C-alpha positions as a Markdown table, in Angstrom:
| # | Residue | x | y | z |
|---|---|---|---|---|
| 1 | Met | 107.9 | 94.6 | 52.1 |
| 2 | Lys | 105.8 | 91.8 | 53.5 |
| 3 | Ala | 104.4 | 92.0 | 57.0 |
| 4 | Leu | 102.7 | 89.2 | 58.9 |
| 5 | Ile | 100.4 | 90.0 | 61.9 |
| 6 | Thr | 99.3 | 87.3 | 64.3 |
| 7 | Gly | 96.1 | 88.4 | 66.0 |
| 8 | Ile | 95.2 | 90.6 | 63.0 |
| 9 | Thr | 91.4 | 90.4 | 63.8 |
| 10 | Gly | 91.9 | 91.8 | 67.3 |
| 11 | Phe | 91.8 | 95.4 | 68.6 |
| 12 | Val | 95.4 | 96.2 | 68.1 |
| 13 | Gly | 96.0 | 94.0 | 65.1 |
| 14 | Ser | 93.3 | 95.8 | 63.1 |
| 15 | His | 94.8 | 99.2 | 63.8 |
| 16 | Leu | 98.3 | 97.9 | 63.0 |
| 17 | Ala | 97.0 | 96.4 | 59.7 |
| 18 | Glu | 95.6 | 99.8 | 58.7 |
| 19 | Leu | 98.8 | 101.6 | 59.4 |
| 20 | Leu | 100.9 | 99.1 | 57.5 |
| 21 | Leu | 98.6 | 99.4 | 54.5 |
| 22 | Lys | 99.0 | 103.1 | 54.6 |
| 23 | Gln | 102.8 | 102.7 | 54.5 |
| 24 | Gly | 102.6 | 100.4 | 51.5 |
| 25 | Tyr | 103.2 | 97.0 | 53.1 |
| 26 | Asp | 101.9 | 93.7 | 51.7 |
| 27 | Val | 99.9 | 92.7 | 54.8 |
| 28 | His | 99.2 | 89.1 | 55.8 |
| 29 | Gly | 97.4 | 88.0 | 58.8 |
| 30 | Met | 96.9 | 84.8 | 60.8 |
| 31 | Arg | 93.5 | 84.1 | 62.2 |
| 32 | Arg | 91.8 | 81.3 | 64.0 |
| 33 | Arg | 88.9 | 79.6 | 62.1 |
| 34 | Arg | 86.2 | 81.0 | 64.3 |
| 35 | Ser | 87.7 | 84.4 | 65.1 |
| 36 | Pro | 85.3 | 87.3 | 64.3 |
| 37 | Leu | 86.2 | 89.6 | 61.4 |
| 38 | Ile | 84.3 | 92.7 | 62.5 |
| 39 | Asn | 87.4 | 94.8 | 63.2 |
| 40 | Ile | 88.9 | 94.2 | 59.8 |
| 41 | Gln | 85.8 | 94.1 | 57.6 |
| 42 | His | 86.7 | 97.5 | 56.1 |
| 43 | Ile | 90.1 | 96.3 | 54.9 |
| 44 | Met | 89.3 | 92.7 | 54.0 |
| 45 | Asp | 89.9 | 93.3 | 50.3 |
| 46 | Arg | 93.4 | 94.7 | 50.9 |
| 47 | Ile | 94.9 | 92.0 | 53.2 |
| 48 | Asn | 95.7 | 88.4 | 52.9 |
| 49 | Leu | 94.2 | 86.2 | 55.6 |
| 50 | Ile | 95.4 | 82.7 | 56.5 |
| 51 | Glu | 93.8 | 80.3 | 58.9 |
| 52 | Cys | 96.5 | 79.2 | 61.3 |
| 53 | Glu | 96.4 | 77.7 | 64.9 |
| 54 | Leu | 99.4 | 79.1 | 66.7 |
| 55 | Lys | 99.4 | 76.1 | 69.0 |
| 56 | Asp | 99.9 | 73.8 | 66.0 |
| 57 | Pro | 103.7 | 73.9 | 65.1 |
| 58 | Ser | 103.2 | 72.4 | 61.7 |
| 59 | Ser | 100.5 | 74.9 | 60.8 |
| 60 | Val | 102.8 | 77.8 | 62.0 |
| 61 | Lys | 105.8 | 76.5 | 60.1 |
| 62 | Ala | 103.8 | 76.0 | 56.8 |
| 63 | Thr | 102.3 | 79.5 | 57.1 |
| 64 | Leu | 105.7 | 81.2 | 57.6 |
| 65 | Asp | 107.3 | 79.1 | 54.8 |
| 66 | Lys | 104.5 | 80.2 | 52.4 |
| 67 | Ile | 104.6 | 83.9 | 53.3 |
| 68 | Arg | 108.3 | 84.4 | 54.1 |
| 69 | Pro | 107.6 | 87.8 | 55.7 |
| 70 | Asp | 110.2 | 90.6 | 56.2 |
| 71 | Phe | 108.5 | 91.5 | 59.5 |
| 72 | Ile | 106.4 | 89.6 | 61.9 |
| 73 | Phe | 104.3 | 91.4 | 64.5 |
| 74 | His | 103.3 | 88.8 | 67.1 |
| 75 | Leu | 100.1 | 90.1 | 68.8 |
| 76 | Gly | 98.1 | 86.9 | 69.0 |
| 77 | Ala | 97.5 | 86.0 | 72.6 |
| 78 | Gln | 94.9 | 85.6 | 75.4 |
| 79 | Ser | 95.2 | 89.2 | 76.5 |
| 80 | Phe | 92.5 | 89.7 | 79.1 |
| 81 | Val | 94.0 | 89.6 | 82.6 |
| 82 | Pro | 90.8 | 88.4 | 84.5 |
| 83 | Thr | 90.5 | 85.4 | 82.1 |
| 84 | Ser | 93.9 | 84.3 | 83.1 |
| 85 | Trp | 92.8 | 83.9 | 86.7 |
| 86 | Lys | 89.9 | 81.6 | 85.5 |
| 87 | Ser | 91.9 | 79.8 | 82.9 |
| 88 | Pro | 95.6 | 80.0 | 83.8 |
| 89 | Ala | 96.6 | 76.8 | 82.0 |
| 90 | Asp | 94.9 | 77.9 | 78.7 |
| 91 | Thr | 96.6 | 81.4 | 79.1 |
| 92 | Ile | 100.0 | 79.9 | 79.5 |
| 93 | Gln | 99.4 | 77.3 | 76.7 |
| 94 | Asn | 98.1 | 79.9 | 74.2 |
| 95 | Asn | 100.6 | 82.6 | 74.9 |
| 96 | Val | 103.8 | 80.7 | 75.5 |
| 97 | Met | 103.5 | 77.7 | 73.2 |
| 98 | Gly | 102.1 | 79.9 | 70.4 |
| 99 | Gln | 105.2 | 82.0 | 70.4 |
| 100 | Leu | 107.5 | 79.1 | 70.9 |
| 101 | Asn | 106.1 | 77.6 | 67.6 |
| 102 | Ile | 106.9 | 80.9 | 65.8 |
| 103 | Leu | 110.5 | 81.0 | 67.1 |
| 104 | Glu | 111.1 | 77.3 | 66.3 |
| 105 | Ala | 109.6 | 77.8 | 62.8 |
| 106 | Met | 111.8 | 80.8 | 62.1 |
| 107 | Lys | 114.9 | 78.9 | 63.3 |
| 108 | Glu | 114.1 | 75.8 | 61.2 |
| 109 | Leu | 113.3 | 77.9 | 58.1 |
| 110 | Glu | 116.5 | 79.9 | 58.6 |
| 111 | Met | 114.6 | 83.2 | 58.7 |
| 112 | Phe | 117.5 | 85.1 | 60.1 |
| 113 | Asp | 116.7 | 88.4 | 58.2 |
| 114 | Thr | 113.1 | 88.5 | 59.3 |
| 115 | Arg | 112.4 | 90.9 | 62.2 |
| 116 | Leu | 110.1 | 89.6 | 64.9 |
| 117 | Gln | 108.3 | 92.0 | 67.3 |
| 118 | Ile | 107.0 | 90.4 | 70.5 |
| 119 | Ala | 104.2 | 92.4 | 72.0 |
| 120 | Gly | 104.8 | 92.2 | 75.7 |
| 121 | Ser | 103.0 | 94.0 | 78.5 |
| 122 | Ser | 103.5 | 96.3 | 81.4 |
| 123 | Glu | 101.8 | 93.5 | 83.4 |
| 124 | Glu | 105.3 | 91.8 | 83.3 |
| 125 | Tyr | 106.5 | 94.3 | 85.9 |
| 126 | Gly | 103.6 | 93.5 | 88.3 |
| 127 | Leu | 104.5 | 94.5 | 91.8 |
| 128 | Val | 106.3 | 97.8 | 91.6 |
| 129 | Tyr | 107.5 | 99.9 | 94.5 |
| 130 | Glu | 107.1 | 103.7 | 94.7 |
| 131 | Asp | 110.9 | 104.3 | 94.6 |
| 132 | Glu | 110.9 | 102.3 | 91.2 |
| 133 | Leu | 108.6 | 104.7 | 89.4 |
| 134 | Pro | 108.6 | 105.5 | 86.6 |
| 135 | Ile | 109.3 | 102.0 | 85.4 |
| 136 | Lys | 112.3 | 101.5 | 83.2 |
| 137 | Glu | 113.1 | 98.4 | 81.1 |
| 138 | Thr | 115.7 | 97.4 | 83.8 |
| 139 | Asn | 113.0 | 97.1 | 86.5 |
| 140 | Pro | 112.6 | 93.7 | 88.1 |
| 141 | Leu | 109.8 | 91.5 | 86.7 |
| 142 | Arg | 107.3 | 90.6 | 89.4 |
| 143 | Pro | 104.1 | 89.6 | 87.6 |
| 144 | Leu | 101.0 | 89.4 | 89.7 |
| 145 | Ser | 98.7 | 87.4 | 87.3 |
| 146 | Pro | 99.0 | 84.3 | 85.2 |
| 147 | Tyr | 98.7 | 86.6 | 82.2 |
| 148 | Gly | 101.7 | 88.6 | 83.4 |
| 149 | Val | 103.7 | 85.3 | 84.0 |
| 150 | Ser | 102.9 | 84.2 | 80.4 |
| 151 | Lys | 104.1 | 87.5 | 79.0 |
| 152 | Val | 107.3 | 87.3 | 81.0 |
| 153 | Ala | 107.9 | 83.8 | 79.5 |
| 154 | Gln | 107.2 | 85.2 | 76.0 |
| 155 | Asp | 109.6 | 88.1 | 76.6 |
| 156 | Leu | 112.4 | 85.8 | 77.9 |
| 157 | Leu | 112.0 | 83.3 | 75.1 |
| 158 | Gly | 112.5 | 86.0 | 72.6 |
| 159 | Phe | 115.6 | 87.1 | 74.5 |
| 160 | Gln | 116.9 | 83.5 | 74.5 |
| 161 | Tyr | 116.3 | 82.8 | 70.8 |
| 162 | Tyr | 118.1 | 86.0 | 69.9 |
| 163 | His | 121.2 | 85.0 | 71.8 |
| 164 | Ser | 121.0 | 81.3 | 71.0 |
| 165 | Tyr | 120.1 | 81.5 | 67.3 |
| 166 | Asn | 120.7 | 85.1 | 66.3 |
| 167 | Leu | 117.0 | 85.6 | 65.4 |
| 168 | Lys | 116.2 | 89.3 | 65.0 |
| 169 | Val | 113.8 | 89.5 | 67.9 |
| 170 | Ile | 112.6 | 92.9 | 69.3 |
| 171 | Arg | 110.7 | 92.9 | 72.5 |
| 172 | Thr | 108.2 | 95.6 | 73.5 |
| 173 | Arg | 106.4 | 96.2 | 76.8 |
| 174 | Ala | 103.3 | 98.3 | 76.1 |
| 175 | Phe | 101.6 | 99.9 | 79.0 |
| 176 | Asn | 97.8 | 100.2 | 78.9 |
| 177 | His | 96.4 | 101.3 | 75.6 |
| 178 | Thr | 92.8 | 101.9 | 74.4 |
| 179 | Gly | 90.8 | 103.6 | 71.7 |
| 180 | Pro | 88.1 | 102.7 | 69.1 |
| 181 | Arg | 87.4 | 98.9 | 68.8 |
| 182 | Arg | 88.6 | 98.1 | 72.3 |
| 183 | Asp | 86.7 | 95.1 | 73.5 |
| 184 | Glu | 84.1 | 96.0 | 76.2 |
| 185 | Met | 85.7 | 93.5 | 78.6 |
| 186 | Phe | 88.4 | 96.1 | 79.3 |
| 187 | Ala | 87.6 | 98.9 | 81.8 |
| 188 | Thr | 87.9 | 102.0 | 79.5 |
| 189 | Ser | 85.8 | 100.4 | 76.8 |
| 190 | Asn | 83.3 | 98.9 | 79.3 |
| 191 | Phe | 82.6 | 102.3 | 80.9 |
| 192 | Ala | 82.2 | 103.9 | 77.5 |
| 193 | His | 79.8 | 101.1 | 76.4 |
| 194 | Gln | 77.8 | 101.5 | 79.6 |
| 195 | Ile | 77.4 | 105.2 | 79.1 |
| 196 | Ala | 76.3 | 104.8 | 75.5 |
| 197 | Val | 73.7 | 102.2 | 76.5 |
| 198 | Ile | 72.4 | 104.5 | 79.3 |
| 199 | Glu | 72.2 | 107.4 | 76.8 |
| 200 | Lys | 69.9 | 105.4 | 74.6 |
| 201 | Arg | 67.8 | 104.6 | 77.7 |
| 202 | His | 68.5 | 100.8 | 77.4 |
| 203 | Ala | 69.7 | 100.6 | 81.0 |
| 204 | Glu | 69.3 | 102.3 | 84.4 |
| 205 | Pro | 71.7 | 105.3 | 85.0 |
| 206 | Val | 74.1 | 103.1 | 87.0 |
| 207 | Ile | 77.8 | 102.6 | 86.1 |
| 208 | Met | 79.2 | 99.3 | 87.4 |
| 209 | Val | 82.9 | 99.5 | 88.3 |
| 210 | Gly | 85.7 | 97.6 | 89.8 |
| 211 | Asn | 88.9 | 99.0 | 91.4 |
| 212 | Leu | 88.8 | 102.8 | 90.7 |
| 213 | Glu | 92.0 | 103.5 | 92.7 |
| 214 | Ala | 94.4 | 101.7 | 90.4 |
| 215 | Lys | 96.6 | 104.0 | 88.3 |
| 216 | Arg | 97.5 | 103.2 | 84.8 |
| 217 | Asp | 99.6 | 104.7 | 82.0 |
| 218 | Phe | 97.3 | 105.0 | 79.0 |
| 219 | Thr | 98.3 | 105.5 | 75.4 |
| 220 | Asp | 96.1 | 105.7 | 72.3 |
| 221 | Val | 96.2 | 102.4 | 70.3 |
| 222 | Arg | 96.9 | 104.4 | 67.2 |
| 223 | Asp | 100.1 | 105.7 | 68.8 |
| 224 | Val | 101.0 | 102.2 | 70.1 |
| 225 | Val | 100.9 | 100.6 | 66.6 |
| 226 | Lys | 103.1 | 103.4 | 65.3 |
| 227 | Ala | 105.6 | 102.5 | 68.0 |
| 228 | Tyr | 105.4 | 98.8 | 67.0 |
| 229 | Val | 106.2 | 99.6 | 63.4 |
| 230 | Glu | 109.0 | 102.1 | 64.1 |
| 231 | Val | 110.7 | 100.0 | 66.8 |
| 232 | Thr | 110.5 | 96.9 | 64.5 |
| 233 | Gln | 112.1 | 98.9 | 61.7 |
| 234 | Lys | 114.7 | 100.8 | 63.6 |
| 235 | Gly | 115.1 | 99.1 | 67.0 |
| 236 | Thr | 118.1 | 96.9 | 68.1 |
| 237 | Pro | 117.4 | 93.2 | 68.0 |
| 238 | Gly | 117.7 | 91.6 | 71.4 |
| 239 | Glu | 116.6 | 94.8 | 73.1 |
| 240 | Val | 113.4 | 95.5 | 75.0 |
| 241 | Tyr | 111.4 | 98.8 | 74.8 |
| 242 | Asn | 108.7 | 100.3 | 76.9 |
| 243 | Ile | 105.8 | 101.9 | 75.1 |
| 244 | Ala | 104.1 | 104.4 | 77.4 |
| 245 | Ser | 102.8 | 107.9 | 77.7 |
| 246 | Gly | 104.7 | 108.7 | 80.9 |
| 247 | His | 101.5 | 109.8 | 82.7 |
| 248 | Ala | 99.4 | 107.7 | 85.1 |
| 249 | His | 95.7 | 108.2 | 85.3 |
| 250 | Ala | 93.5 | 106.7 | 88.1 |
| 251 | Ile | 90.7 | 104.6 | 86.7 |
| 252 | Lys | 88.3 | 107.0 | 88.4 |
| 253 | Glu | 89.9 | 109.9 | 86.5 |
| 254 | Met | 89.4 | 108.0 | 83.2 |
| 255 | Leu | 85.7 | 107.5 | 84.1 |
| 256 | Asp | 85.3 | 111.1 | 85.0 |
| 257 | Ile | 86.7 | 112.1 | 81.6 |
| 258 | Leu | 84.2 | 109.9 | 79.8 |
| 259 | Leu | 81.3 | 111.3 | 81.9 |
| 260 | Ser | 82.4 | 114.8 | 81.0 |
| 261 | Phe | 81.3 | 114.1 | 77.4 |
| 262 | Thr | 77.7 | 113.4 | 78.4 |
| 263 | Asp | 74.9 | 115.2 | 80.3 |
| 264 | Leu | 73.9 | 112.0 | 82.1 |
| 265 | Glu | 73.5 | 111.9 | 85.8 |
| 266 | Val | 74.6 | 108.5 | 86.9 |
| 267 | Arg | 75.3 | 106.5 | 90.1 |
| 268 | Ile | 78.6 | 104.7 | 90.5 |
| 269 | Gln | 78.3 | 101.2 | 92.0 |
| 270 | Arg | 81.1 | 98.8 | 92.8 |
| 271 | Asp | 80.7 | 95.2 | 91.4 |
| 272 | Pro | 82.7 | 92.6 | 93.5 |
| 273 | Ala | 82.9 | 90.4 | 90.3 |
| 274 | Arg | 85.0 | 93.1 | 88.7 |
| 275 | Met | 87.7 | 92.9 | 91.4 |
| 276 | Arg | 90.9 | 90.9 | 90.9 |
| 277 | Pro | 92.5 | 88.5 | 93.4 |
| 278 | Ser | 95.5 | 90.8 | 93.3 |
| 279 | Asp | 95.9 | 94.0 | 91.4 |
| 280 | Val | 98.9 | 96.2 | 90.4 |
| 281 | Pro | 98.4 | 99.5 | 92.2 |
| 282 | Val | 100.4 | 101.8 | 89.9 |
| 283 | Leu | 101.8 | 101.3 | 86.4 |
| 284 | Leu | 103.7 | 104.3 | 85.1 |
| 285 | Gly | 106.2 | 103.8 | 82.3 |
| 286 | Asp | 109.4 | 105.4 | 81.3 |
| 287 | Ala | 109.6 | 105.5 | 77.5 |
| 288 | Ser | 112.8 | 107.5 | 77.2 |
| 289 | Lys | 114.7 | 104.6 | 75.6 |
| 290 | Ile | 112.3 | 104.2 | 72.6 |
| 291 | Lys | 112.2 | 108.0 | 72.2 |
| 292 | Lys | 116.0 | 108.3 | 72.2 |
| 293 | Glu | 116.8 | 105.2 | 70.0 |
| 294 | Val | 113.8 | 105.2 | 67.6 |
| 295 | Gly | 112.3 | 108.7 | 67.8 |
| 296 | Trp | 108.8 | 107.6 | 68.9 |
| 297 | Glu | 106.6 | 109.4 | 71.3 |
| 298 | Pro | 102.8 | 109.5 | 71.7 |
| 299 | Met | 100.9 | 112.3 | 70.0 |
| 300 | Ile | 97.2 | 111.8 | 70.7 |
| 301 | Pro | 95.9 | 113.4 | 73.9 |
| 302 | Phe | 94.1 | 111.1 | 76.4 |
| 303 | Thr | 90.9 | 113.2 | 76.3 |
| 304 | Gln | 90.7 | 112.7 | 72.5 |
| 305 | Thr | 91.2 | 109.0 | 73.0 |
| 306 | Met | 88.4 | 108.8 | 75.5 |
| 307 | Gly | 86.1 | 110.9 | 73.3 |
| 308 | Asp | 86.8 | 108.7 | 70.2 |
| 309 | Leu | 86.2 | 105.6 | 72.3 |
| 310 | Leu | 82.8 | 106.9 | 73.5 |
| 311 | Asn | 81.7 | 107.9 | 70.0 |
| 312 | Tyr | 82.7 | 104.4 | 68.8 |
| 313 | Trp | 80.2 | 102.8 | 71.2 |
| 314 | Arg | 77.6 | 105.5 | 70.5 |
| 315 | Glu | 77.6 | 104.4 | 66.9 |
| 316 | Arg | 77.1 | 100.7 | 67.8 |
| 317 | Val | 74.5 | 100.8 | 70.5 |
């Protein structure tokens, strides 16, 4: 079976490629010309990389026509929420138009048997009230960032192309996920990186933080990519599935877990530059639908995820 991953060089894409290789897939990946390869260096000899700009419809169509994959995992996107505040137009252009080009290419090439997984986000839910927790797939979508708006657009485009053209689109809304290889721009990885740097005495014992009160539903990336594969294989086209642990951790709690793995005595200091114009206070997902219909549930404890993430940065500092 052929699998195509957009965004294969990224954090999630690299873990997904590893899993698919273990399952015997013929793995292909789209990459931009200048995208770094560090996350996939260890599997370069077992995957097929193709340079493709998602915003170029002719390039996308030629790539899909050449590979003719059985499964497409669409992960390629501008995925950092703060960047979407600084560059909202680029975020919308990259995320929405890139996916539209995939959908149009599938339609024109009559790829009606190919299953397309769209990697959405819990940021689509945005403003959630207490009486709406935990968040089900039926919850209203009230995005609070340009990134969230772009993911809603991707989500609904997938829904529309399923109903309009019978493309086998499966939509997922993953809540926060982390683990080894997570870019240090993201809070969990940033804190782990700061700790590793302080341990090596390359910095003062001060951890710079943003909003520690926000609560997020964290799942290990290695569990998330299993969900992507299983729901794409067994899920119902046209449907949307939450991917979540069902447990919300305050950002401060996550930082405390990381600090429990070190003997460091550090000072916590708020950095105004790390605060967002508006933030989602609580994201807590209900993943009962994917568990019931597909059989997936997370297996890796959050403390193990945090320990593996810290050790990842210790090896690289």
